[in-house]
N, C-alpha and C positions, 0 to 999 in steps of 0.2 A: 516725128513719126510715132504713132501710137504703138505700144507694146502689145504683142499678140497675147491671147488668153493662155494661161498656164496649161501645160500638157497634163495628161492624167498622172504621169509620174510626179510632176511638181505638185499637183493638187494633193496627192497622197502624202508627200513630205510635209506640206503645209498643214494638213490635218493632223499628222502625227505630232509635230512640234507644238501645235496649238493645244492639243490634248495634254501635253506635258506642262503647259503653262509657259512655254517659251516660243511664241509664234514668230515665224519669219516670213518675210514677204516674198513674192515672186521675184522681185528685183534682186533681193539678197541671194536667193538660190542661183540666179543667173550669174551674179558676181562670183560666188563660190565655184561655179562651173568654169568661168573664164580663168580663174586662178588654179584650175586643175584639182580642186578639192573634191569635186563631184564629177563622175564620168558621164558620158552620154547614156541615157536610159536604154534599157533593152526594149526592142519592139516585138510585141507578141502578136502572132496571127490568130485571130479569133475564129476564123473559118466562115465559109459561105459569104453572105452579104454583110456580115458584121464588121469585116475589115480588120484593122489592127489597133492596138493600143500600146502605150508605153508604160514601163514599170521598172522599178529598181529592185535588185536583190536585197536580202535582209541586211547584209553587212553595210550597204550604202545607207539604208534607212537608219541603222544604228549610228553611223558616222554623222549623218545630218542632225540627229537628235543631240549628239554630243556637242557638235559645233553650235547648235542653237542654244544649248544650255550655257555655253561660255560666251556667246556673242552679247555685246552691249553696244548701243549707239555710240559712235566715236571711238570705240576700242580698235587698236591696230589689229589687222588680220593676223599678223605673226603672233600676237599675244593670245588671240582666240585659239589659234592652232596649238600653241604650246600648252595652254591650259587644258584643252581637250586631250592632248597627247599624254601629259603627265598625270592629270587628275582623273581622267575617265578611261585611260588606256585605249583611246580611240585609235583606229587603224588609219592614220593619216597617210595619204598617198606620198610616194617617195619625193617627188619634186618639191611640193610646197613644204613638206617637213624639213628637208635639207636646207631649203632657202631660209626658213624661219630660224633654224639652228645657226646657220652661217651669219645671218644678219644680226643675230643676238650676240654671238660669241666674238666674231672677229673685229668689228668696229671698236668695241669697248677695249678689247685686248690691245689693239694697235695704238689707240689713243693713249692708253696707259703706258705702253712701252715707249712711245715717242716722248711722252712727258718725263719718264724715268731717264731716258737717254740724255735729255737736256740737263738734268741734274748731274748725271755722271760726267758729262763733258765739261761741266762747270767746276768740277773738283780740281784744284790746282795740283799739278804734278810735282812731287818732291823727288828731285834727282838723287837724293841720298838714301832713299828707301825703296824697297820693292813693292810696287802697287798691287793690291789684291783686288782685281777687277770684279770678282764674284762678290766680295764684301761691299764694294762700291755700288753694285747693282742692287744688292739686298737693302742697303741703306737708302738708296733712292726710292725703291719700292715702298719702304716704310714711311719715308717722308711724305710721299704722295698719299698713302693711305690715311695718315694722320691729318693731312691737309683736307682731303676729301670728306673725312668724317664718315657718317653713316652709322647704322645700328651696331655693327661690330665694334667700331672704335669707341663709340659712346659707352657701350657696355663694358669693354675692357678697361676704359678709364675709370668707370664707376667701381669696378671690381678692385682695382688697385687702391682706390681711395678707402676701401673698407679695411685695409690693413691698418692696425692701430698706429703704427709708426708713420703712416702717410695720411691719416685722417685730416690733419690740418696743413698738409703740404700745399705749396703753391701749384697753380695750373702748370707752370713752367716745369716744375720738378716732376709732376705726374706725367706730363707729356714726354719728358726726357726718359723716364723709366719705360713708358709705353713704346717709345721709339726703339729702345734697346731690345725689348721683347720682339717687336715686329721685325726688326733687322735680323735677329738670329733665327726667327722662324722662316724668313726668306733666304737664309744662307744655306749653302750645301749641307752643312752639318750642324746639329744642335750641340752647343758647348756644355755638356753635362758636368764638366769639372768646374765650371764657373757657378759656384753655389749662390752668389748674390743674384745673378741673372736668372737662374732656375727658380729661385724664390719669387722673383718678380713674375716669371712665367706662370708659376703655380697660382699666384693671386689673380693674374689677368684672365686666365682661361677658366678658373673656378670650377674644377672638376668635382669638388667634394661638398658643395653646399646643397641645401634642400630646396632652393628656389626653382620655380617652374615658370619659364617664359620663352617666347619666341626669340628674344634677344640672346638668351643663354644658348639656345640651339644654334643661332647664327655664329656665335663665338666658337662653339665646339666644331661646327662644320668648317669654319675658316682654319682653325688650328689643326684639325685632322687632315685637311687637304695639304696644308703647308708641310706638315711633318711627313706625310706620305711621300712627298717629293724627296725629302731628306733620306728616307729609308729605301728609295728606289735605286736601281743601278744608274750611275751618272751618265748622262748623254746630252748632246745639244741638238736642237731642232730649229726650224724656222717656220715662218708663216706659210710658205708655199707647201712644205711637207705636211703641216697640219691640215691645210685646206684640202690637199689631195687625199689624205687619209680619210677625212670626214666624207668627202665627195664619193669615194669609192667603197665606203662601208655599206654592205647590203642592208636593205630595209629591214629584213628579218633580224639582223644583228643589232640594228638600232633599237628595235623593240625589246630585245633581250637586255641591252645595256640600260635602256630606260627602266626596266624592272629592277636592275641592280642599284641604280642611283636612288630610286624611290625607296627600295628596301633599306638602304643605308640611312636615308633621311629619317625614315620611320623608327629605325632602331636607335639612332642618336637621340631622336625626340623622346622615345620611351625612357632612355637612360637619363636624359636631361630633366625630365619631369617626374621620374620615379614611377611612371605608368599611371599617374593620377589624372591626366588630362586626355586619356583615350589615344586613338591613333591619329597620325598626322597625314593630311593630304595637301599637296602643293597647290592649293586652290586660290591663291592670289597671284596677280601678275608678277610681283617681285619674286615670289617663291618659284614660280614656274620658270622665270628667266634664270634664276640661280641654278635650278636643276638642269636647264638647257646648257648653261656654261659648263657645268660639271660633266655632263655627258659628252659635249664636244671636246673638252680637255682630255677626258678619259680615253677617247678613241685613239689618241696618240700616246698618252702617258702610260697606258697599260703595257706598252712594249717594254717599258723599263722595269717591269715586275715579272716574277716567275710566270711562266705560261699557265693559263687557266685561272689566274687570280681574278677574283670578282671585285667590283668597286666596293661592295659592302665589307668584304673581308679586309681589303687593304686600308680603307678609310676608317672603319670602326674597330674591327677586331685587332688589326695590327697597329695602325697609327694612333688612334685615340687611347687604346689601352697602354701602348708604349709611352705615350705622354704621361699617363697617370703613373706608370712605374717610375719614369724619370723624375717627375716632380715630387713624388712621394719619397724617393731616395734622397733627393736634394733636401727635402724638409728634415728627414732623419739626420742627415749629416750636419745640417745647420743646427738642429736641436742638440745633437751630441757635442758640437763645437761650443755652443753656448754653455752647456753643462760643464764641459771641461774647463772653460774659462772661469766659471764661478767656483770651481773646487779649489781648496787650498793646495799648494804645491806638495808633492810627495816628499817624504822624509829623505833627505840626502845624506849619504855617509859623510861624517866629518863635520856636520853642522854644529855639533856640541849639544850636550844634554840640556843646558839652559835654554837654548834656542828651540829645541824639540818640545820641551815642556811648555814654553810660552806659546808655541804655535798650536799645540793640541789642547791646552787648558784655558787659554785666554790670559789676559793681563794680570788677573789676580793670582795666578800660580796654582789655583786649586784644580785638581784633576776632575774631569767630568765623571759623573756617576754612570755606570753602565747598567742599564735596566734589563 
């Protein structure tokens, strides 16, 4: 059956998107309307014999232009929606926006949780010791993350290898160190008194170098999110609760949370690049999906933080800066420990004059000159 000619409202949208250099077809506009991205156009009475015409308000025209800007042949509709939402601040209608967030966040989360559960279930039970189920889950999460690889894992592995004492280490040793870092980032608490672990953490997240890269941003974002959970009030939740929370979050609130997530990404990027590479926009599919997962997670996770906390404050001001404090403190303690180990022992009462002279002057017995 042949498709009818586009209405006046559709022709107007087609002309606008074409003028932007992002033309969309009549068929594409109809698909967006079937998916509830576009509403039915307004019908305007022209008076007399002129009859009526159809038109869209300005906000719908802006939405269509944003969708057209992010649309590509073969690109999933959810990806187009998330790109327009996070990069262009498009006013996506509630149903398609929540569906895109749900379909991006929950399947990946559940697959990851199921895979981690299999690893935890395979851990043999030692009847002679008390099992720490939270550590088991953290280790399982870390094992999966190392196995799955990705930008964050590759960058953290490279960061560890930049340590002079690990420059020629085997892949097995590097991955063992990385597994320890990821396990403790996924644990309920960061073991700040474990100086060796904190030194590995400092190297892996690399908060102090001058490098500028998207990979460095991804590592910082991962570390900030993990540590924010450790700083939060402890509580347990489940998929059903998270789903209901996201489903019942008002559209206006999702827009506000979107702005918080984007602000945190931009501030982290500014710090990660020293401000040398301008502002960041989540204008790739992978970055918009990462932002979507962060927003979906935050709709529930914010309940564990003080009322009124923003995503940017918790993940950058609080979490990332606290990581910087903790790793810097670990470095100082490690450095002080190495200096103490290199110093000669203090003079002990009763060691004898000969021993004291030998220790302070050397084997020749000559006293050092004091300049």
